[in-house]
C-alpha positions in Angstrom: 110.2 105.4 90.4 110.6 103.5 87.3 107.5 103.6 84.8 106.6 100.5 84.9 106.5 100.0 88.2 104.7 103.2 89.1 101.9 102.0 87.0 101.6 99.1 89.1 101.5 100.9 92.0 100.2 104.5 91.6 95.9 103.3 91.5 96.9 101.9 95.1 98.9 105.0 96.6 96.9 107.7 98.6 99.5 109.8 99.5 103.0 109.7 97.5 105.9 112.3 99.1 109.3 113.1 97.3 111.9 113.9 99.4 115.5 114.9 99.3 118.3 112.7 100.2 119.0 115.0 103.0 115.9 113.9 104.8 116.6 110.3 103.7 119.9 110.6 105.2 119.0 112.5 109.0 116.6 109.4 109.6 119.3 106.8 108.5 121.4 108.9 111.3 118.1 108.6 113.6 117.4 105.2 113.0 121.6 104.5 113.8 121.7 106.8 116.8 118.6 105.6 118.5 116.7 108.8 118.5 113.8 106.9 116.9 113.7 104.2 119.2 115.6 103.2 122.2 117.1 100.7 120.2 120.1 101.3 117.6 118.9 100.1 113.7 120.7 99.5 110.6 118.6 101.4 107.7 119.8 102.0 104.3 118.8 105.0 102.4 115.8 103.6 100.6 115.2 101.7 104.2 114.8 104.9 105.9 113.2 107.3 103.2 109.8 105.4 104.8 110.8 107.2 108.2 111.4 110.3 106.7 108.5 110.3 104.2 106.0 110.2 107.8 108.0 112.7 109.3 107.3 114.7 106.7 103.8 114.1 106.0 103.5 114.7 110.4 104.9 117.9 110.4 102.8 119.0 107.2 98.9 119.9 108.6 97.9 119.1 104.5 99.4 116.2 104.0 98.5 114.7 107.2 94.6 115.5 106.3 95.6 113.7 103.0 97.1 110.5 104.7 94.5 110.7 107.3 97.2 110.2 110.2 95.6 111.5 113.5 96.8 110.4 116.9 95.3 107.5 116.8 96.9 106.2 113.8 98.9 102.9 113.3 101.5 103.0 110.8 104.2 99.8 109.7 107.0 101.0 108.5 109.4 98.5 107.3 113.3 98.4 106.6 114.6 96.2 104.2 117.8 97.5 103.5 120.8 97.8 105.5 124.1 99.0 105.0 124.3 97.8 100.9 127.4 100.1 100.2 129.1 100.5 103.3 131.1 103.4 102.5 127.9 105.7 101.5 126.9 104.5 104.8 129.7 105.6 106.6 129.5 108.7 105.0 126.1 109.8 105.6 125.6 108.7 109.1 129.2 109.0 110.6 129.9 105.7 111.9 130.0 102.2 110.1 127.4 100.1 109.8 129.2 97.4 112.4 129.4 100.3 115.2 125.9 100.3 115.1 125.4 96.9 115.1 127.7 96.4 118.1 125.6 99.0 119.8 122.2 97.2 118.7 123.7 94.1 120.2 124.7 95.7 123.3 121.1 97.5 124.2 119.9 94.2 123.4 121.9 92.1 125.6 120.7 95.4 128.5 117.4 95.4 128.0 118.3 90.8 128.5 119.3 91.5 131.6 
C-alpha cells in the first residue's frame, strides 16, 4: 500500500494481512462459481482479496485470535471492483465476466420463480 494511504489507515487496522496474488485469483474463481455463496459474483483482484484474506485468517489460529474472529463474528466484505481488465479477469478465472454475469442473472431468475 502506498505511503500516504498507509499512514492514514494504519492506526485503524488491528490485523493487516498480506497475501500472494494466487490467493486473490483463487477467491475470484470461488466467487465466480458461486462456491462462496449460491449466487455467482463478479469480483476483480482487489475485491476478491478481502475474501482471500479472511479465509487466510480463519485458517490461522494466531491471526484468527488477533482479529477476534470466532463462531459469533460477523464480517462485512465489500466488493468495489468488477472485471476492470476483461482479459486479465478471463485469464485468472478461466471464463469471461459476461458468462459470470449471465449465470448470476440466471440464478436471480431461478430464485424469483
